[in-house]
N, C-alpha and C positions, 0 to 999 in steps of 0.2 A: 213656263220657261224659268230656269234657275239662274240667279245672278250670283256670280262668284267674284271674289276679290283677287288681287294680284298674287297673293300667297297661294291661293288655290291653283292659279295658272302655273306658278313655279313648280308646284308639286306635280301637276299633271304632266308638264313637259319633262320634268326630271324622270318620270316613269314611262316615257315613250317606248324605250327599247325593251322594257319589261313586257310590252304587249305582244311580243313574239312568243312568249311562253304559252304552252297549251293549257296549263291549269289556271283558273281564275284567281286562285289565292296568290299567284306569283305577281299579280299586278301591284304596282306601287301607287294605286289609286284608292284612297280610303273612301269608304262609303260611296263607291262608284254607282250603286243602284239609284241614288237620289238624282243623278242627272244622266241616266242612260235611257235612250229611247228603246234600244234593244240590247241584246247581249254583245253586240259588236259595234256600237256607235255611241258617241258622246257629243253633246252640244254644250258649249260653254259660252256664256255671255260675259264680255268685258264691260264693266260699268262702275268704274271708280275714278279717282283722281290721277291714276296712272295711264289708263287706256280705256277706249270705248270701241266696241265692235264684237266680234265673235271668233271662236275657234271651233272647228268640228273635226272629230277623229273618227275614222272608220277602219275596222279590221276585217276585210273580206275573207281572210284566211289566216293561218298561223304564220305565213311567210311574208305578209305585206301589211303596212300601216299607212293610211292616207290621212293627211292633215290639211284642212282648208283654213286659211286665216284671212280675215279682213278687219283691220282695226286701226284706229288713229292713236298713236302713242304720245302722251304728253310728257313723259319722263324717259330717260335712258333706261333700257331694259337689259339685264344680264342674267344668264343662266348657265351653270356648269352642267355639262352632259357627260355621262360615263356609259358608253355602250357596253352591254353585257355579251355581245357577240359581234362578229364581222357583219357589217351592213353596207349596202350600196344605197345612197340617198340621191334622189333626183329632186332638185328644187326648181320650181318655175315661179319666178318673182316678177309680177307685173309692175309693182311699185314698192317703194320703201327702201331705207338705208339699212342694210342687213350685213352683219359680219360674223366670221367664224375665226377664233383664235386658237392655235395649237401651240403647246409648250415648246416644241422643237422647230416648227416651221413658221411661227409668227401668225399674223392676221391676214385672212383672205376676205376681201370685200365681194359681196354678191351684188353685181350691178342691177339697176332697174331694167325691166324688159329683158331679162336674161333667163336662160336655163343653165343649170349646173349639175355636174355629176361628181359625186364624192364617194370615195371608198374609205370607210372608217373601220379600223381594226378593233378587235375586242380589247376593252379596258384602256383604250386610247382617249383620254379625257380631252375635251375642248370646251371653249366658252362661246356661247351664242349671244350676240348683242344686236339690239335694235335701237337706232338713234332716236333721241328726243325729236318730237314733231314729225316723225315719219308716219305716213299712211301706208301700212304694210298690207299688200294684197298678194297672196301667194298660195301655191299648191305644192305640197311636199309629199313625196312618196319614199318611204323607208322599205327596202326590199332585201330579203335574204339573198346572198349572191347566187347560190345554186338555183333558187327559184327563178331569178332573173334570167340566168343563162339558159336554163332548160325550157321554161315556159315560153319565153320570147325569142328563143333561138339566137342568142347573142354569142357570136363566135369571135375569138381573138383575131383571126386572120382577116376578118372583115372590118376591123377597127384600124384607123391610122395609127402609126407608131406612137404619136404623142398622147393617144388616149388609152393605149393598152394597159398601162399601169394604173390609170385612173379607174377604169372599168373593172379590171380583174385583180386589183390590189398589188401595189408595188412599193416604191420608195415613198416615204411620207410626204416629201415636198411635191410629189406629183399626184397627190390624192384628190385634187380638186381642179375642175376645168369648167370655164364658163363659155356659153354660147349666146349670142343675141337671139331673142325670140323671133321665130318666123311668124308670118301672119297666121298660118294654119294653127300653130301651137297657141298663139295669143287668143285666137277665137275659142279654142277648147277651154282655156283658163277662164275666159269671160263666161262661157256656158256654165262652168262649175260654180263660179262665184255669184252668179245671178239666176241660178235655176229657180223656177217657181214651185217646185214640188215639195211635198212634205211626206213624212212617214216612210213606208217601204219604197215608194217611188223615188224619193229623194236618195235613199241609200243605193238603190239599183242604178239610178242615173249617175251617181258619184262613182260607183265602182266601174261602170262601163266607160265613162269618160276618162277615168284615171288609166285604165288599160289602153285606151286610145292614145293618151299622152305618151306612154312608154313606147308604143308601136311607132308613133309619128316621129319621136325624137331619134330613135335608133335607125329608122328608115332614112331620115334626112342625113344622118351621119354616114350611113353606108352609101347612099346615093352620091353624096359629095365626094367620098373617098374613091368610088369607082369612076366617077366622071372626071375628077381632077386629082389624080394621084400625086402630082408634083405641086407642092405648096406654092412655089414661086411662079407658076404659070400665069399668063395674062388674065385668063378667065377668073382664076381664084383671087388674084390681086384686085380685080375690079369688084368682085363680090365683097372682099374684105373692106374696101373703101365705102361701099354702099352700107355695109353693116356698121362701120364706124360712124357714118352719117346718121344712121338710125339711133345709135347710142347717144350722140350729141343732141338729137332732137328730143329724146326721152328725158335726158338730164336737164334740158332747158325748155321743157314743154310750156311753162308759164310765159316765156318770152323767147320763142325760138329765133335763131339767126335767120337772116335773109338767105335765099337760095345761093346767091353769089358768094356771100360770106361762108356759108356752109361748104360750098364747092372748094373754096380756097383752103379751108381747114383740113379737108381730106385729100387735097392734091389732085382735083379733077376740074375740068371746065364745067360751066353751068349746064350746058346741053347734055354732056356725057353723064353727069351725075343724075339729071332728071330721067334720062332714058334707062340707065342702069337701075335706079331705085324702082322705077315702075316695073321693069322686067323681073326683078328679084322679089319685090313685095306685093306686086299686083295692085298698087295704088300710087297716086302721085304723092309728092312730098307734102303738099298742102293738105290733102285728104288724110294722110297719116297723122300729121300734127293735130289737125282739128278733131279727128276721131279719138286720138289718145287723150286730148285735153277734155273732151266731153265725157269720155268714159271715166276719167278721173273725177269729174264733177258729179257724175251719177253715183259713184261710190261714196263720195263725201256727203251727198244729200241723204244717205241712209242714216247719218248721225243727226238725230233730231235736236241735238244741243247746238248745232250750227245753223245759223239763219241762211237763207238763200243769198243774201248780200255777202255774208262771210264766205260762203262757198265760191261765189263769183270772184271775190278778191283772191282767194286761195289758188284759183286756177288761172289768174293773170288778167282778169277783166277789171278795168277801172270803173265801169258803169254797169250796174246790175241789169239794166234794160238791154244792153248789148248782149250780155250773157244769156238772158232769157230768150232773145231772138235766135241766137246761135244754137241753144239747147233744143228749142222747138224745131229748128230746121234739121238738126241731127237725128232726133228721136221721134218727132211727130207729136210730142205732147210737152206741156210746160213743166218746169222743175217742180212746181207745187203739186203736180199730180202724183209724184213719188211719195210725198208726205201724206197724201190722201189714201194710199194703199193700205 
C-alpha cells in the first residue's frame, strides 16, 4: 500500500476530470502505475500532518468516475478544480464540513448526511474546501451528462422544476441542490465505505453499489415528484420538517437535543414529530441518533493514531466505559476488536 503526502492528493484531485479521456496519456496523474491496482482504479493513503485516511478512485468506463473518501483532516484543505468538459456530479456526504466556491455564485456548503446534485460546465473553475478537524466520509460520482440521461433514463419532465436546471444544466446559481440522506441511501454509502472486499471483488462491488446509488437517488426524486407535485401540500410540509429534524440531529450528534426541544425547533409537537420521523426514516429518533453516533465512532476507530478514549470523547461520551457498552450493544463486539482486524 502506497503512502502519499498532501501534494500528491492535490495533484490527483486536480486531475479528476482528465479521467474521462480515453487515452491514458491524457491523465494528469504522474507515475500513476505506482499506485494503481488495475488500469481503472487507484487507492491513495492519507498519512501526514494534514490528514489521515484514504481516497479511492474507480473509472468503470470512460463516462463515469467514482471517488470514495474517508479521512480525518487536521488542517483546512483547498483545491482549485477546472473541469475540461460538462460534468454532472452526485455527492453523498455522510459526515464532514465540505464546501464549493464559484467565482460568480459564491460558496455552497454541502451539509452532513446529504446528497447533492451539481452540474458543472466546461472550464467553469471552482474551489473545493474541507474544514479543519472534519472527518470526511463521502462517495462522489462524476458522470458525463449524456451517459447519465441515457443509461439511467433521466428525463426532464420527471424532474421537479427546481431541479431541471441543476440536472440538465442551466443558470449558474441553480447548479447545485442538496437533499437530506434517506436511510436507504445512507445504508448504501456505509456499504461502500466499509466493504470487506479486496482486488477485483472490491472494484466490482464499488461499481455495482455506485450504480445503485444513482438509481436510488433519482427514483426517490421521481417518486416524491409524482406523489406530492405541490410543494406546499401538508404531506410535503410534514416530510420537510422531519428532514429538518434529521439535519439538526446529524449536526449535533455529539449532544443531540431532547425530542421536545427538537420538536419545537421544527415546529411540530412531540408525538407528531416522533410518528412522522418513524414513518419517513423507518427508525425512531433515538435509534437514528445512536446509530449515527456509533457509525461515526466506528469510522474514527479506523485511525490507529486515535485512542479509544479519544474516539469516545470525539463522539460525545464523557466516560470511555459508557462508550464501550454502547458500542458493544450496537455492533455486537468491542471497539478494540476493530483494532485487531
